[in-house]
PDB file with one MODEL, atoms N, CA, C and O in Angstrom:
MODEL        1
ATOM      1  N   MET A   1      53.404  91.452 111.296  1.00  0.00           N
ATOM      2  CA  MET A   1      52.819  91.711 110.002  1.00  0.00           C
ATOM      3  C   MET A   1      53.241  93.110 109.530  1.00  0.00           C
ATOM      4  O   MET A   1      53.054  94.099 110.238  1.00  0.00           O
ATOM      5  N   SER A   2      53.806  93.171 108.340  1.00  0.00           N
ATOM      6  CA  SER A   2      54.213  94.479 107.835  1.00  0.00           C
ATOM      7  C   SER A   2      53.302  94.871 106.681  1.00  0.00           C
ATOM      8  O   SER A   2      52.865  94.032 105.893  1.00  0.00           O
ATOM      9  N   ALA A   3      53.037  96.129 106.606  1.00  0.00           N
ATOM     10  CA  ALA A   3      52.181  96.650 105.549  1.00  0.00           C
ATOM     11  C   ALA A   3      52.992  97.599 104.691  1.00  0.00           C
ATOM     12  O   ALA A   3      53.866  98.315 105.181  1.00  0.00           O
ATOM     13  N   THR A   4      52.693  97.593 103.425  1.00  0.00           N
ATOM     14  CA  THR A   4      53.371  98.523 102.524  1.00  0.00           C
ATOM     15  C   THR A   4      52.328  99.343 101.791  1.00  0.00           C
ATOM     16  O   THR A   4      51.196  98.905 101.588  1.00  0.00           O
ATOM     17  N   ALA A   5      52.721 100.506 101.409  1.00  0.00           N
ATOM     18  CA  ALA A   5      51.853 101.392 100.634  1.00  0.00           C
ATOM     19  C   ALA A   5      52.658 101.935  99.477  1.00  0.00           C
ATOM     20  O   ALA A   5      53.835 102.266  99.622  1.00  0.00           O
ATOM     21  N   HIS A   6      52.025 102.023  98.341  1.00  0.00           N
ATOM     22  CA  HIS A   6      52.675 102.582  97.160  1.00  0.00           C
ATOM     23  C   HIS A   6      51.949 103.864  96.775  1.00  0.00           C
ATOM     24  O   HIS A   6      50.724 103.901  96.663  1.00  0.00           O
ATOM     25  N   LEU A   7      52.727 104.896  96.580  1.00  0.00           N
ATOM     26  CA  LEU A   7      52.169 106.188  96.187  1.00  0.00           C
ATOM     27  C   LEU A   7      52.647 106.530  94.794  1.00  0.00           C
ATOM     28  O   LEU A   7      53.812 106.310  94.463  1.00  0.00           O
ATOM     29  N   ASN A   8      51.784 107.051  93.998  1.00  0.00           N
ATOM     30  CA  ASN A   8      52.145 107.521  92.664  1.00  0.00           C
ATOM     31  C   ASN A   8      51.911 109.027  92.645  1.00  0.00           C
ATOM     32  O   ASN A   8      50.779 109.490  92.502  1.00  0.00           O
ATOM     33  N   ILE A   9      52.994 109.785  92.792  1.00  0.00           N
ATOM     34  CA  ILE A   9      52.889 111.237  92.864  1.00  0.00           C
ATOM     35  C   ILE A   9      53.553 111.824  91.623  1.00  0.00           C
ATOM     36  O   ILE A   9      54.772 111.739  91.474  1.00  0.00           O
ATOM     37  N   PRO A  10      52.768 112.414  90.740  1.00  0.00           N
ATOM     38  CA  PRO A  10      53.367 113.006  89.540  1.00  0.00           C
ATOM     39  C   PRO A  10      54.196 114.242  89.911  1.00  0.00           C
ATOM     40  O   PRO A  10      53.705 115.169  90.557  1.00  0.00           O
ATOM     41  N   LEU A  11      55.460 114.229  89.485  1.00  0.00           N
ATOM     42  CA  LEU A  11      56.362 115.346  89.755  1.00  0.00           C
ATOM     43  C   LEU A  11      56.954 115.845  88.448  1.00  0.00           C
ATOM     44  O   LEU A  11      57.197 115.069  87.523  1.00  0.00           O
ATOM     45  N   SER A  12      57.178 117.132  88.385  1.00  0.00           N
ATOM     46  CA  SER A  12      57.861 117.682  87.211  1.00  0.00           C
ATOM     47  C   SER A  12      59.361 117.417  87.351  1.00  0.00           C
ATOM     48  O   SER A  12      59.840 117.059  88.427  1.00  0.00           O
ATOM     49  N   PHE A  13      60.069 117.591  86.286  1.00  0.00           N
ATOM     50  CA  PHE A  13      61.523 117.413  86.293  1.00  0.00           C
ATOM     51  C   PHE A  13      62.158 118.334  87.333  1.00  0.00           C
ATOM     52  O   PHE A  13      63.027 117.907  88.094  1.00  0.00           O
ATOM     53  N   ASN A  14      61.731 119.583  87.366  1.00  0.00           N
ATOM     54  CA  ASN A  14      62.298 120.550  88.314  1.00  0.00           C
ATOM     55  C   ASN A  14      62.007 120.165  89.754  1.00  0.00           C
ATOM     56  O   ASN A  14      62.841 120.390  90.631  1.00  0.00           O
ATOM     57  N   GLN A  15      60.852 119.596  90.011  1.00  0.00           N
ATOM     58  CA  GLN A  15      60.530 119.151  91.364  1.00  0.00           C
ATOM     59  C   GLN A  15      61.439 118.003  91.789  1.00  0.00           C
ATOM     60  O   GLN A  15      61.871 117.930  92.940  1.00  0.00           O
ATOM     61  N   ILE A  16      61.722 117.106  90.843  1.00  0.00           N
ATOM     62  CA  ILE A  16      62.630 115.993  91.137  1.00  0.00           C
ATOM     63  C   ILE A  16      64.022 116.520  91.441  1.00  0.00           C
ATOM     64  O   ILE A  16      64.669 116.061  92.382  1.00  0.00           O
ATOM     65  N   ILE A  17      64.486 117.477  90.654  1.00  0.00           N
ATOM     66  CA  ILE A  17      65.803 118.078  90.883  1.00  0.00           C
ATOM     67  C   ILE A  17      65.853 118.730  92.265  1.00  0.00           C
ATOM     68  O   ILE A  17      66.841 118.590  92.985  1.00  0.00           O
ATOM     69  N   ASP A  18      64.803 119.431  92.625  1.00  0.00           N
ATOM     70  CA  ASP A  18      64.753 120.070  93.951  1.00  0.00           C
ATOM     71  C   ASP A  18      64.830 119.028  95.068  1.00  0.00           C
ATOM     72  O   ASP A  18      65.497 119.249  96.079  1.00  0.00           O
ATOM     73  N   LEU A  19      64.155 117.903  94.888  1.00  0.00           N
ATOM     74  CA  LEU A  19      64.216 116.829  95.884  1.00  0.00           C
ATOM     75  C   LEU A  19      65.619 116.249  95.985  1.00  0.00           C
ATOM     76  O   LEU A  19      66.110 115.980  97.081  1.00  0.00           O
ATOM     77  N   ILE A  20      66.255 116.058  94.846  1.00  0.00           N
ATOM     78  CA  ILE A  20      67.609 115.499  94.834  1.00  0.00           C
ATOM     79  C   ILE A  20      68.583 116.442  95.532  1.00  0.00           C
ATOM     80  O   ILE A  20      69.483 115.996  96.244  1.00  0.00           O
ATOM     81  N   LYS A  21      68.404 117.728  95.330  1.00  0.00           N
ATOM     82  CA  LYS A  21      69.285 118.714  95.971  1.00  0.00           C
ATOM     83  C   LYS A  21      69.174 118.678  97.492  1.00  0.00           C
ATOM     84  O   LYS A  21      70.096 119.096  98.191  1.00  0.00           O
ATOM     85  N   GLN A  22      68.058 118.184  98.004  1.00  0.00           N
ATOM     86  CA  GLN A  22      67.871 118.084  99.449  1.00  0.00           C
ATOM     87  C   GLN A  22      68.569 116.868 100.050  1.00  0.00           C
ATOM     88  O   GLN A  22      68.731 116.783 101.267  1.00  0.00           O
ATOM     89  N   LEU A  23      68.983 115.925  99.202  1.00  0.00           N
ATOM     90  CA  LEU A  23      69.686 114.738  99.685  1.00  0.00           C
ATOM     91  C   LEU A  23      71.098 115.105 100.138  1.00  0.00           C
ATOM     92  O   LEU A  23      71.678 116.071  99.642  1.00  0.00           O
ATOM     93  N   PRO A  24      71.645 114.344 101.068  1.00  0.00           N
ATOM     94  CA  PRO A  24      73.061 114.548 101.420  1.00  0.00           C
ATOM     95  C   PRO A  24      73.944 114.260 100.196  1.00  0.00           C
ATOM     96  O   PRO A  24      73.575 113.477  99.320  1.00  0.00           O
ATOM     97  N   LYS A  25      75.098 114.896 100.155  1.00  0.00           N
ATOM     98  CA  LYS A  25      76.002 114.747  98.997  1.00  0.00           C
ATOM     99  C   LYS A  25      76.337 113.289  98.709  1.00  0.00           C
ATOM    100  O   LYS A  25      76.443 112.904  97.544  1.00  0.00           O
ATOM    101  N   THR A  26      76.503 112.476  99.735  1.00  0.00           N
ATOM    102  CA  THR A  26      76.848 111.063  99.511  1.00  0.00           C
ATOM    103  C   THR A  26      75.725 110.341  98.775  1.00  0.00           C
ATOM    104  O   THR A  26      75.983 109.506  97.908  1.00  0.00           O
ATOM    105  N   GLN A  27      74.482 110.660  99.118  1.00  0.00           N
ATOM    106  CA  GLN A  27      73.357 110.027  98.441  1.00  0.00           C
ATOM    107  C   GLN A  27      73.190 110.578  97.027  1.00  0.00           C
ATOM    108  O   GLN A  27      72.785 109.849  96.122  1.00  0.00           O
ATOM    109  N   GLN A  28      73.499 111.852  96.835  1.00  0.00           N
ATOM    110  CA  GLN A  28      73.453 112.425  95.486  1.00  0.00           C
ATOM    111  C   GLN A  28      74.452 111.708  94.581  1.00  0.00           C
ATOM    112  O   GLN A  28      74.130 111.359  93.445  1.00  0.00           O
ATOM    113  N   LYS A  29      75.667 111.490  95.093  1.00  0.00           N
ATOM    114  CA  LYS A  29      76.700 110.802  94.309  1.00  0.00           C
ATOM    115  C   LYS A  29      76.285 109.367  93.995  1.00  0.00           C
ATOM    116  O   LYS A  29      76.523 108.877  92.891  1.00  0.00           O
ATOM    117  N   LYS A  30      75.670 108.701  94.958  1.00  0.00           N
ATOM    118  CA  LYS A  30      75.212 107.333  94.746  1.00  0.00           C
ATOM    119  C   LYS A  30      74.135 107.298  93.661  1.00  0.00           C
ATOM    120  O   LYS A  30      74.135 106.406  92.813  1.00  0.00           O
ATOM    121  N   LEU A  31      73.229 108.259  93.687  1.00  0.00           N
ATOM    122  CA  LEU A  31      72.177 108.350  92.686  1.00  0.00           C
ATOM    123  C   LEU A  31      72.762 108.566  91.288  1.00  0.00           C
ATOM    124  O   LEU A  31      72.340 107.934  90.320  1.00  0.00           O
ATOM    125  N   VAL A  32      73.730 109.459  91.203  1.00  0.00           N
ATOM    126  CA  VAL A  32      74.388 109.709  89.910  1.00  0.00           C
ATOM    127  C   VAL A  32      75.055 108.437  89.397  1.00  0.00           C
ATOM    128  O   VAL A  32      74.962 108.124  88.210  1.00  0.00           O
ATOM    129  N   SER A  33      75.720 107.710  90.273  1.00  0.00           N
ATOM    130  CA  SER A  33      76.371 106.454  89.889  1.00  0.00           C
ATOM    131  C   SER A  33      75.360 105.445  89.384  1.00  0.00           C
ATOM    132  O   SER A  33      75.601 104.770  88.384  1.00  0.00           O
ATOM    133  N   LEU A  34      74.235 105.337  90.062  1.00  0.00           N
ATOM    134  CA  LEU A  34      73.195 104.396  89.637  1.00  0.00           C
ATOM    135  C   LEU A  34      72.640 104.761  88.270  1.00  0.00           C
ATOM    136  O   LEU A  34      72.393 103.885  87.442  1.00  0.00           O
ATOM    137  N   ILE A  35      72.444 106.053  88.032  1.00  0.00           N
ATOM    138  CA  ILE A  35      71.928 106.499  86.732  1.00  0.00           C
ATOM    139  C   ILE A  35      72.937 106.203  85.635  1.00  0.00           C
ATOM    140  O   ILE A  35      72.555 105.764  84.551  1.00  0.00           O
ATOM    141  N   GLN A  36      74.213 106.433  85.896  1.00  0.00           N
ATOM    142  CA  GLN A  36      75.245 106.204  84.888  1.00  0.00           C
ATOM    143  C   GLN A  36      75.398 104.735  84.546  1.00  0.00           C
ATOM    144  O   GLN A  36      75.847 104.402  83.450  1.00  0.00           O
ATOM    145  N   GLU A  37      75.034 103.851  85.458  1.00  0.00           N
ATOM    146  CA  GLU A  37      75.149 102.419  85.210  1.00  0.00           C
ATOM    147  C   GLU A  37      74.049 101.885  84.304  1.00  0.00           C
ATOM    148  O   GLU A  37      74.147 100.760  83.815  1.00  0.00           O
ATOM    149  N   GLN A  38      73.023 102.659  84.078  1.00  0.00           N
ATOM    150  CA  GLN A  38      71.903 102.198  83.266  1.00  0.00           C
ATOM    151  C   GLN A  38      72.328 102.018  81.809  1.00  0.00           C
ATOM    152  O   GLN A  38      73.192 102.740  81.312  1.00  0.00           O
ATOM    153  N   ASP A  39      71.718 101.057  81.138  1.00  0.00           N
ATOM    154  CA  ASP A  39      72.038 100.764  79.736  1.00  0.00           C
ATOM    155  C   ASP A  39      71.587 101.869  78.788  1.00  0.00           C
ATOM    156  O   ASP A  39      71.963 101.865  77.615  1.00  0.00           O
ATOM    157  N   GLU A  40      70.797 102.804  79.272  1.00  0.00           N
ATOM    158  CA  GLU A  40      70.301 103.868  78.414  1.00  0.00           C
ATOM    159  C   GLU A  40      71.425 104.728  77.855  1.00  0.00           C
ATOM    160  O   GLU A  40      71.240 105.419  76.853  1.00  0.00           O
ATOM    161  N   PHE A  41      72.584 104.690  78.492  1.00  0.00           N
ATOM    162  CA  PHE A  41      73.690 105.527  78.066  1.00  0.00           C
ATOM    163  C   PHE A  41      74.603 104.830  77.059  1.00  0.00           C
ATOM    164  O   PHE A  41      75.635 105.379  76.673  1.00  0.00           O
ATOM    165  N   VAL A  42      74.232 103.638  76.640  1.00  0.00           N
ATOM    166  CA  VAL A  42      75.020 102.907  75.656  1.00  0.00           C
ATOM    167  C   VAL A  42      74.719 103.492  74.276  1.00  0.00           C
ATOM    168  O   VAL A  42      73.558 103.715  73.931  1.00  0.00           O
ATOM    169  N   VAL A  43      75.751 103.733  73.502  1.00  0.00           N
ATOM    170  CA  VAL A  43      75.570 104.269  72.154  1.00  0.00           C
ATOM    171  C   VAL A  43      75.069 103.135  71.265  1.00  0.00           C
ATOM    172  O   VAL A  43      75.710 102.087  71.188  1.00  0.00           O
ATOM    173  N   PRO A  44      73.933 103.326  70.590  1.00  0.00           N
ATOM    174  CA  PRO A  44      73.402 102.266  69.739  1.00  0.00           C
ATOM    175  C   PRO A  44      74.322 101.979  68.553  1.00  0.00           C
ATOM    176  O   PRO A  44      75.045 102.860  68.087  1.00  0.00           O
ATOM    177  N   GLU A  45      74.283 100.749  68.078  1.00  0.00           N
ATOM    178  CA  GLU A  45      75.149 100.333  66.969  1.00  0.00           C
ATOM    179  C   GLU A  45      74.917 101.171  65.718  1.00  0.00           C
ATOM    180  O   GLU A  45      75.872 101.496  65.014  1.00  0.00           O
ATOM    181  N   TRP A  46      73.668 101.527  65.427  1.00  0.00           N
ATOM    182  CA  TRP A  46      73.383 102.310  64.225  1.00  0.00           C
ATOM    183  C   TRP A  46      74.069 103.670  64.293  1.00  0.00           C
ATOM    184  O   TRP A  46      74.498 104.215  63.276  1.00  0.00           O
ATOM    185  N   HIS A  47      74.166 104.209  65.507  1.00  0.00           N
ATOM    186  CA  HIS A  47      74.810 105.520  65.656  1.00  0.00           C
ATOM    187  C   HIS A  47      76.320 105.395  65.491  1.00  0.00           C
ATOM    188  O   HIS A  47      76.956 106.259  64.887  1.00  0.00           O
ATOM    189  N   LYS A  48      76.889 104.325  66.025  1.00  0.00           N
ATOM    190  CA  LYS A  48      78.323 104.074  65.852  1.00  0.00           C
ATOM    191  C   LYS A  48      78.666 103.953  64.374  1.00  0.00           C
ATOM    192  O   LYS A  48      79.691 104.464  63.923  1.00  0.00           O
ATOM    193  N   LYS A  49      77.790 103.264  63.612  1.00  0.00           N
ATOM    194  CA  LYS A  49      78.035 103.077  62.174  1.00  0.00           C
ATOM    195  C   LYS A  49      78.059 104.420  61.447  1.00  0.00           C
ATOM    196  O   LYS A  49      78.902 104.644  60.578  1.00  0.00           O
ATOM    197  N   ILE A  50      77.140 105.308  61.799  1.00  0.00           N
ATOM    198  CA  ILE A  50      77.104 106.632  61.175  1.00  0.00           C
ATOM    199  C   ILE A  50      78.414 107.377  61.430  1.00  0.00           C
ATOM    200  O   ILE A  50      78.974 107.981  60.516  1.00  0.00           O
ATOM    201  N   VAL A  51      78.900 107.334  62.667  1.00  0.00           N
ATOM    202  CA  VAL A  51      80.143 108.020  63.022  1.00  0.00           C
ATOM    203  C   VAL A  51      81.321 107.422  62.260  1.00  0.00           C
ATOM    204  O   VAL A  51      82.152 108.157  61.726  1.00  0.00           O
ATOM    205  N   VAL A  52      81.396 106.100  62.206  1.00  0.00           N
ATOM    206  CA  VAL A  52      82.491 105.428  61.486  1.00  0.00           C
ATOM    207  C   VAL A  52      82.445 105.802  60.009  1.00  0.00           C
ATOM    208  O   VAL A  52      83.486 106.079  59.413  1.00  0.00           O
ATOM    209  N   ASP A  53      81.251 105.815  59.408  1.00  0.00           N
ATOM    210  CA  ASP A  53      81.122 106.195  57.996  1.00  0.00           C
ATOM    211  C   ASP A  53      81.588 107.626  57.760  1.00  0.00           C
ATOM    212  O   ASP A  53      82.246 107.908  56.759  1.00  0.00           O
ATOM    213  N   ARG A  54      81.253 108.521  58.668  1.00  0.00           N
ATOM    214  CA  ARG A  54      81.680 109.921  58.515  1.00  0.00           C
ATOM    215  C   ARG A  54      83.192 110.054  58.632  1.00  0.00           C
ATOM    216  O   ARG A  54      83.810 110.835  57.908  1.00  0.00           O
ATOM    217  N   ILE A  55      83.781 109.297  59.538  1.00  0.00           N
ATOM    218  CA  ILE A  55      85.241 109.330  59.698  1.00  0.00           C
ATOM    219  C   ILE A  55      85.916 108.833  58.433  1.00  0.00           C
ATOM    220  O   ILE A  55      86.913 109.406  57.993  1.00  0.00           O
ATOM    221  N   LYS A  56      85.377 107.764  57.839  1.00  0.00           N
ATOM    222  CA  LYS A  56      85.952 107.213  56.613  1.00  0.00           C
ATOM    223  C   LYS A  56      85.879 108.215  55.462  1.00  0.00           C
ATOM    224  O   LYS A  56      86.790 108.275  54.636  1.00  0.00           O
ATOM    225  N   LYS A  57      84.805 108.997  55.402  1.00  0.00           N
ATOM    226  CA  LYS A  57      84.614 109.963  54.314  1.00  0.00           C
ATOM    227  C   LYS A  57      85.404 111.256  54.520  1.00  0.00           C
ATOM    228  O   LYS A  57      85.609 112.019  53.575  1.00  0.00           O
ATOM    229  N   GLU A  58      85.847 111.500  55.756  1.00  0.00           N
ATOM    230  CA  GLU A  58      86.566 112.734  56.086  1.00  0.00           C
ATOM    231  C   GLU A  58      87.897 112.796  55.354  1.00  0.00           C
ATOM    232  O   GLU A  58      88.623 111.807  55.264  1.00  0.00           O
ATOM    233  N   LYS A  59      88.194 113.951  54.845  1.00  0.00           N
ATOM    234  CA  LYS A  59      89.479 114.172  54.185  1.00  0.00           C
ATOM    235  C   LYS A  59      90.350 115.004  55.108  1.00  0.00           C
ATOM    236  O   LYS A  59      89.886 115.989  55.682  1.00  0.00           O
ATOM    237  N   LEU A  60      91.592 114.620  55.252  1.00  0.00           N
ATOM    238  CA  LEU A  60      92.497 115.373  56.116  1.00  0.00           C
ATOM    239  C   LEU A  60      92.702 116.792  55.615  1.00  0.00           C
ATOM    240  O   LEU A  60      93.033 117.680  56.400  1.00  0.00           O
ATOM    241  N   THR A  61      92.514 117.017  54.339  1.00  0.00           N
ATOM    242  CA  THR A  61      92.714 118.355  53.780  1.00  0.00           C
ATOM    243  C   THR A  61      91.545 119.283  54.086  1.00  0.00           C
ATOM    244  O   THR A  61      91.643 120.487  53.849  1.00  0.00           O
ATOM    245  N   ASP A  62      90.430 118.743  54.612  1.00  0.00           N
ATOM    246  CA  ASP A  62      89.274 119.582  54.927  1.00  0.00           C
ATOM    247  C   ASP A  62      89.499 120.417  56.184  1.00  0.00           C
ATOM    248  O   ASP A  62      88.846 121.446  56.353  1.00  0.00           O
ATOM    249  N   GLY A  63      90.385 120.011  57.051  1.00  0.00           N
ATOM    250  CA  GLY A  63      90.609 120.706  58.312  1.00  0.00           C
ATOM    251  C   GLY A  63      91.709 121.741  58.202  1.00  0.00           C
ATOM    252  O   GLY A  63      92.347 121.894  57.160  1.00  0.00           O
ATOM    253  N   ILE A  64      91.917 122.453  59.310  1.00  0.00           N
ATOM    254  CA  ILE A  64      93.034 123.392  59.380  1.00  0.00           C
ATOM    255  C   ILE A  64      93.836 123.072  60.634  1.00  0.00           C
ATOM    256  O   ILE A  64      93.341 122.414  61.549  1.00  0.00           O
ATOM    257  N   LEU A  65      95.045 123.531  60.667  1.00  0.00           N
ATOM    258  CA  LEU A  65      95.905 123.292  61.807  1.00  0.00           C
ATOM    259  C   LEU A  65      95.409 124.076  63.021  1.00  0.00           C
ATOM    260  O   LEU A  65      94.829 125.153  62.881  1.00  0.00           O
ATOM    261  N   TRP A  66      95.643 123.525  64.216  1.00  0.00           N
ATOM    262  CA  TRP A  66      95.204 124.176  65.454  1.00  0.00           C
ATOM    263  C   TRP A  66      95.808 125.564  65.594  1.00  0.00           C
ATOM    264  O   TRP A  66      95.121 126.496  66.011  1.00  0.00           O
ATOM    265  N   LYS A  67      97.102 125.717  65.246  1.00  0.00           N
ATOM    266  CA  LYS A  67      97.731 127.034  65.403  1.00  0.00           C
ATOM    267  C   LYS A  67      97.042 128.074  64.520  1.00  0.00           C
ATOM    268  O   LYS A  67      96.947 129.240  64.901  1.00  0.00           O
ATOM    269  N   ASP A  68      96.560 127.664  63.345  1.00  0.00           N
ATOM    270  CA  ASP A  68      95.850 128.596  62.463  1.00  0.00           C
ATOM    271  C   ASP A  68      94.438 128.873  62.982  1.00  0.00           C
ATOM    272  O   ASP A  68      93.963 130.007  62.924  1.00  0.00           O
ATOM    273  N   ALA A  69      93.770 127.831  63.490  1.00  0.00           N
ATOM    274  CA  ALA A  69      92.426 128.002  64.035  1.00  0.00           C
ATOM    275  C   ALA A  69      92.468 128.912  65.254  1.00  0.00           C
ATOM    276  O   ALA A  69      91.590 129.754  65.440  1.00  0.00           O
ATOM    277  N   ARG A  70      93.493 128.739  66.080  1.00  0.00           N
ATOM    278  CA  ARG A  70      93.625 129.535  67.301  1.00  0.00           C
ATOM    279  C   ARG A  70      93.736 131.030  66.975  1.00  0.00           C
ATOM    280  O   ARG A  70      93.211 131.872  67.703  1.00  0.00           O
ATOM    281  N   LYS A  71      94.417 131.344  65.886  1.00  0.00           N
ATOM    282  CA  LYS A  71      94.558 132.748  65.500  1.00  0.00           C
ATOM    283  C   LYS A  71      93.208 133.352  65.112  1.00  0.00           C
ATOM    284  O   LYS A  71      92.971 134.543  65.315  1.00  0.00           O
ATOM    285  N   LYS A  72      92.314 132.505  64.543  1.00  0.00           N
ATOM    286  CA  LYS A  72      91.005 132.991  64.102  1.00  0.00           C
ATOM    287  C   LYS A  72      90.008 133.109  65.247  1.00  0.00           C
ATOM    288  O   LYS A  72      89.039 133.862  65.160  1.00  0.00           O
ATOM    289  N   LEU A  73      90.252 132.359  66.328  1.00  0.00           N
ATOM    290  CA  LEU A  73      89.339 132.372  67.463  1.00  0.00           C
ATOM    291  C   LEU A  73      89.700 133.480  68.434  1.00  0.00           C
ATOM    292  O   LEU A  73      90.871 133.827  68.584  1.00  0.00           O
ATOM    293  N   LYS A  74      88.710 134.024  69.082  1.00  0.00           N
ATOM    294  CA  LYS A  74      88.961 135.056  70.088  1.00  0.00           C
ATOM    295  C   LYS A  74      88.852 134.402  71.455  1.00  0.00           C
ATOM    296  O   LYS A  74      87.796 133.869  71.797  1.00  0.00           O
ATOM    297  N   PHE A  75      89.902 134.431  72.229  1.00  0.00           N
ATOM    298  CA  PHE A  75      89.930 133.861  73.564  1.00  0.00           C
ATOM    299  C   PHE A  75      89.841 134.966  74.597  1.00  0.00           C
ATOM    300  O   PHE A  75      90.452 136.025  74.451  1.00  0.00           O
ATOM    301  N   LYS A  76      89.071 134.706  75.645  1.00  0.00           N
ATOM    302  CA  LYS A  76      89.009 135.651  76.756  1.00  0.00           C
ATOM    303  C   LYS A  76      90.224 135.456  77.628  1.00  0.00           C
ATOM    304  O   LYS A  76      90.634 134.321  77.872  1.00  0.00           O
ATOM    305  N   PRO A  77      90.820 136.556  78.112  1.00  0.00           N
ATOM    306  CA  PRO A  77      92.009 136.417  78.953  1.00  0.00           C
ATOM    307  C   PRO A  77      91.705 135.794  80.301  1.00  0.00           C
ATOM    308  O   PRO A  77      92.610 135.615  81.116  1.00  0.00           O
TER     309      PRO A  77
ENDMDL
END
């Protein structure tokens, strides 16, 4: 006969992160893979439509060339 127990322990986000950091790297990678497989990361259709509409409205003359933008930006050596 096997017995099971379920515990409901409220943890903060930081506490969960601390627990994950204690896992071996292989288990951390497996956890990340499982999270990435969830449907929550799918871009909703309404959001795709907004992006497509913005692309259609974009004018090529609104941008500047990369070589010109690079001159305006300050890069750290």
